[in-house]
KOLRO-758888 format. One record per residue (C-alpha): z, y, x; residue number from 1. Coordinates in steps of 0.05 Angstrom, whole numbers, plus 5000, padded with zeros to 4 digits. Example, Ala and Ser with C-alpha at 12.3 -4.5 7.8 and 13.67 -1.06 7.14 Angstrom:
2
z_y_x_resi
5156_4910_5246_1
5143_4979_5273_2
***
This chain:
424
z_y_x_resi
4867_3721_3866_1
4910_3673_3826_2
4896_3661_3753_3
4947_3640_3701_4
4943_3631_3626_5
4962_3704_3615_6
4896_3725_3646_7
4855_3690_3594_8
4842_3747_3545_9
4831_3799_3599_10
4784_3750_3634_11
4743_3741_3571_12
4736_3816_3562_13
4715_3827_3634_14
4665_3769_3631_15
4634_3794_3566_16
4628_3866_3591_17
4597_3842_3657_18
4532_3815_3627_19
4475_3848_3662_20
4512_3862_3727_21
4535_3819_3785_22
4588_3784_3742_23
4533_3750_3704_24
4521_3708_3765_25
4591_3683_3774_26
4635_3638_3732_27
4700_3671_3712_28
4750_3614_3713_29
4820_3612_3684_30
4869_3562_3710_31
4919_3542_3657_32
4984_3531_3694_33
5052_3507_3669_34
5064_3574_3635_35
5136_3558_3618_36
5123_3498_3572_37
5183_3452_3572_38
5156_3391_3536_39
5128_3335_3579_40
5070_3320_3532_41
5053_3394_3524_42
5048_3403_3599_43
5009_3337_3605_44
4956_3366_3559_45
4957_3440_3577_46
4974_3447_3651_47
4922_3453_3704_48
4861_3459_3659_49
4802_3500_3684_50
4769_3539_3627_51
4708_3585_3630_52
4710_3636_3573_53
4634_3641_3574_54
4627_3569_3551_55
4693_3560_3514_56
4703_3491_3543_57
4769_3458_3524_58
4770_3406_3580_59
4761_3415_3654_60
4688_3406_3678_61
4668_3357_3732_62
4646_3397_3792_63
4599_3345_3820_64
4579_3382_3883_65
4586_3365_3956_66
4585_3437_3981_67
4596_3508_3957_68
4564_3574_3974_69
4597_3602_4035_70
4617_3655_4049_71
4634_3668_3977_72
4648_3742_3970_73
4650_3742_3894_74
4709_3785_3870_75
4736_3731_3824_76
4721_3671_3868_77
4765_3611_3852_78
4812_3593_3909_79
4823_3527_3944_80
4898_3522_3949_81
4895_3482_4014_82
4861_3539_4051_83
4876_3602_4011_84
4801_3616_4011_85
4743_3602_3964_86
4719_3529_3962_87
4671_3512_4018_88
4662_3436_4026_89
4678_3377_3981_90
4720_3339_4032_91
4765_3400_4038_92
4775_3413_3964_93
4743_3413_3895_94
4762_3450_3831_95
4765_3386_3788_96
4810_3352_3839_97
4854_3413_3844_98
4860_3417_3769_99
4886_3346_3768_100
4935_3362_3823_101
4961_3422_3785_102
4971_3381_3722_103
5008_3326_3759_104
5052_3376_3797_105
5074_3408_3732_106
5098_3340_3707_107
5129_3317_3773_108
5163_3384_3786_109
5138_3382_3857_110
5109_3451_3866_111
5050_3424_3904_112
5007_3361_3900_113
4950_3328_3939_114
4905_3274_3910_115
4876_3218_3952_116
4823_3164_3946_117
4877_3110_3937_118
4951_3101_3934_119
4950_3074_4005_120
4912_3136_4026_121
4969_3178_3998_122
5022_3137_4034_123
4984_3135_4100_124
4969_3210_4102_125
5039_3230_4079_126
5076_3186_4129_127
5030_3199_4188_128
5035_3274_4177_129
5110_3269_4187_130
5120_3213_4238_131
5083_3211_4305_132
5078_3169_4368_133
5146_3153_4398_134
5182_3169_4333_135
5214_3123_4283_136
5210_3111_4208_137
5263_3078_4165_138
5235_3038_4108_139
5255_2992_4053_140
5242_2918_4069_141
5221_2899_3998_142
5156_2939_3996_143
5087_2930_3966_144
5052_2882_4015_145
5000_2931_4041_146
5053_2985_4052_147
5095_2935_4092_148
5035_2915_4133_149
5019_2989_4148_150
5089_3002_4173_151
5103_2936_4209_152
5035_2926_4241_153
4985_2983_4238_154
5033_3039_4255_155
5065_2999_4310_156
4997_2998_4343_157
4999_3075_4340_158
5065_3077_4377_159
5107_3087_4314_160
5166_3040_4304_161
5194_3023_4235_162
5264_2997_4221_163
5271_2959_4156_164
5332_2954_4112_165
5340_2910_4051_166
5349_2944_3984_167
5422_2927_3982_168
5432_2956_4052_169
5395_3020_4039_170
5430_3030_3972_171
5496_3030_4008_172
5470_3093_4044_173
5508_3077_4108_174
5448_3087_4154_175
5443_3143_4205_176
5384_3184_4180_177
5386_3227_4243_178
5352_3171_4282_179
5289_3177_4240_180
5234_3227_4226_181
5228_3203_4154_182
5255_3151_4105_183
5209_3113_4057_184
5230_3075_3995_185
5202_3050_3929_186
5242_3072_3869_187
5229_3006_3834_188
5214_2950_3882_189
5148_2912_3877_190
5150_2858_3852_191
5224_2839_3845_192
5243_2900_3803_193
5303_2921_3843_194
5321_2995_3836_195
5334_3043_3893_196
5392_3091_3886_197
5348_3152_3900_198
5405_3201_3886_199
5451_3169_3937_200
5398_3158_3990_201
5372_3229_3982_202
5441_3258_3995_203
5445_3222_4063_204
5374_3245_4081_205
5387_3316_4059_206
5450_3322_4101_207
5409_3302_4162_208
5349_3346_4141_209
5305_3284_4142_210
5251_3278_4089_211
5258_3222_4038_212
5191_3196_4013_213
5193_3157_3947_214
5138_3113_3920_215
5151_3119_3845_216
5089_3083_3821_217
5127_3033_3777_218
5167_3089_3744_219
5113_3142_3733_220
5132_3215_3727_221
5153_3201_3655_222
5210_3154_3674_223
5230_3186_3740_224
5219_3249_3780_225
5248_3235_3849_226
5244_3307_3873_227
5293_3326_3819_228
5338_3271_3849_229
5335_3301_3919_230
5273_3269_3950_231
5225_3313_3989_232
5160_3276_3974_233
5138_3229_3919_234
5076_3185_3921_235
5040_3147_3866_236
4982_3099_3860_237
4945_3138_3806_238
4906_3074_3794_239
4967_3049_3756_240
5006_3086_3701_241
4979_3155_3714_242
4906_3134_3705_243
4928_3082_3655_244
4861_3050_3639_245
4844_3006_3699_246
4780_3045_3713_247
4795_3085_3776_248
4825_3081_3846_249
4866_3141_3867_250
4932_3164_3896_251
4973_3227_3896_252
5031_3259_3933_253
5077_3312_3905_254
5114_3354_3956_255
5144_3421_3972_256
5108_3475_4012_257
5141_3450_4076_258
5103_3384_4074_259
5040_3409_4039_260
4999_3439_4095_261
5009_3383_4145_262
4990_3330_4094_263
4930_3371_4070_264
4904_3379_4140_265
4910_3304_4153_266
4875_3288_4088_267
4817_3332_4110_268
4814_3298_4178_269
4819_3227_4151_270
4772_3240_4093_271
4818_3207_4043_272
4803_3256_3987_273
4781_3229_3919_274
4716_3247_3884_275
4713_3294_3824_276
4693_3240_3774_277
4754_3198_3792_278
4796_3261_3786_279
4768_3276_3717_280
4786_3206_3693_281
4855_3214_3723_282
4865_3280_3686_283
4845_3247_3621_284
4894_3190_3633_285
4950_3237_3652_286
4945_3273_3585_287
4970_3211_3548_288
5020_3187_3600_289
5081_3204_3558_290
5054_3170_3496_291
5033_3108_3534_292
5099_3102_3572_293
5139_3100_3508_294
5101_3037_3489_295
5104_3008_3559_296
5179_3019_3560_297
5187_2987_3492_298
5144_2926_3507_299
5176_2916_3574_300
5245_2913_3544_301
5224_2869_3485_302
5188_2818_3529_303
5245_2816_3580_304
5295_2799_3526_305
5249_2746_3496_306
5236_2712_3563_307
5310_2716_3582_308
5326_2673_3522_309
5270_2622_3532_310
5290_2554_3556_311
5230_2547_3603_312
5245_2611_3641_313
5294_2607_3699_314
5303_2681_3713_315
5278_2748_3689_316
5279_2811_3732_317
5278_2876_3693_318
5324_2936_3706_319
5332_2950_3632_320
5369_2885_3621_321
5445_2890_3624_322
5445_2825_3664_323
5405_2858_3720_324
5446_2872_3782_325
5410_2939_3786_326
5422_2961_3714_327
5477_3012_3730_328
5434_3043_3785_329
5374_3044_3739_330
5414_3082_3686_331
5431_3135_3738_332
5361_3142_3767_333
5312_3127_3710_334
5301_3155_3641_335
5262_3093_3620_336
5253_3023_3650_337
5178_3016_3646_338
5130_2960_3629_339
5137_2919_3694_340
5177_2855_3697_341
5180_2793_3740_342
5204_2723_3723_343
5207_2652_3749_344
5183_2594_3706_345
5220_2528_3711_346
5174_2481_3748_347
5154_2530_3802_348
5085_2554_3821_349
5046_2500_3784_350
5083_2515_3719_351
5070_2589_3730_352
4995_2576_3739_353
4995_2535_3675_354
5027_2593_3638_355
4976_2642_3665_356
4917_2597_3647_357
4939_2591_3575_358
4955_2664_3559_359
4901_2695_3515_360
4920_2769_3518_361
4942_2783_3589_362
4887_2781_3642_363
4902_2750_3710_364
4891_2810_3754_365
4927_2843_3814_366
4941_2911_3785_367
4988_2943_3734_368
5002_3002_3690_369
4940_2998_3646_370
4936_2997_3570_371
4920_2923_3575_372
4971_2871_3597_373
4961_2839_3665_374
4994_2779_3699_375
4993_2757_3772_376
5027_2714_3824_377
5045_2761_3882_378
5037_2703_3931_379
4963_2702_3912_380
4952_2778_3909_381
4997_2837_3928_382
5039_2799_3979_383
4989_2746_4001_384
4982_2780_4069_385
5055_2770_4086_386
5080_2708_4121_387
5122_2658_4080_388
5183_2682_4120_389
5169_2755_4104_390
5161_2738_4030_391
5226_2700_4027_392
5262_2757_4063_393
5235_2803_4009_394
5260_2756_3955_395
5191_2733_3932_396
5188_2657_3919_397
5118_2628_3912_398
5128_2616_3838_399
5148_2688_3821_400
5106_2717_3765_401
5094_2792_3757_402
5076_2818_3688_403
5050_2887_3669_404
5062_2898_3595_405
5006_2938_3563_406
5008_2975_3498_407
4989_2916_3453_408
5035_2900_3395_409
5098_2865_3419_410
5096_2811_3366_411
5027_2789_3390_412
5050_2787_3463_413
5111_2745_3444_414
5069_2696_3403_415
5020_2690_3460_416
5076_2673_3509_417
5106_2623_3461_418
5041_2585_3455_419
5027_2587_3529_420
5098_2563_3548_421
5089_2504_3501_422
5034_2479_3548_423
5083_2471_3606_424
***
């Protein structure tokens, strides 16, 4: 039985009238789905919530249990959407995790969603459920370092070959998609901030009936929803903007029904599911995503303009700047430009390290998308596992700085940068 918000009143009446009979021993749960709400923030707060009329809870509980009674023959048993049956075992599914998936899917417009123990878990399970031994994947060359390593090294050992195209090449959309089982891109490239023309790439993939997988972590569902642009699957590191508070590690994949079952089965086999406490934290973060992204977008633009005008900065990479070579593509594919930017300091890697050492607000840390500002050198963190030749091919000089603008006040961030740059 499926429960939507319209069942709430009837459910309360049945639950209240059931005291003293077998309903007393079961929890009547109502799943608050999208219910036609149009506003992003309304859906972020309301969608997916699990509410028990007996307790009147306004937030989804943490179902901290490894197993469930099975068989569960209760008339109103809550259904695991990966099996179509009542929940049985935590590695297969959990109500708190599923509630988060429902909330995310309502924002992404994906129809279905599967949460994972990390962003790499989401990427690995999604790609491996579509591409097998003897088959080929087409991928963007300028990828997050661990994703590149997965495709170029790990999957090669499994008999899966990956062809890589540069962002400029893949944006021309002149590749023959029929040669591949799937195509994988990042919508905003990490860390050089190039923007993929998802609309154009998706048209080529669609004509060949080849799934396009888009890692939209840097954009978040607030600034971009790739499925609306023609992609078949979208993945995120929930650790970043969706969680938003640097206190969890999770991933998620949004997909249609065609890809859902295969990816769900592989998640079960690999054991890459998240735990309910992480999912609860992710739900809490997702509720404020729209509000936070407005500030991230604003701070990203303000800082990019400030740094572009500073005499000690050689180059700023941010798709919201009109000077960016990707600005026109960004306007077509994004509704906001985010809080991520990259730049080169005059003086190279030593000057960059001096800047990082003297900033008071931003913490030197290899993550992004949190409420606090973070700064890192990709050569030391996200892309440290690549060879110097691979980094240069991806356009990542050793002195490149990546900055994740938090939600602090822009005037304080600018003052902090001014003082730190004076030390160079």
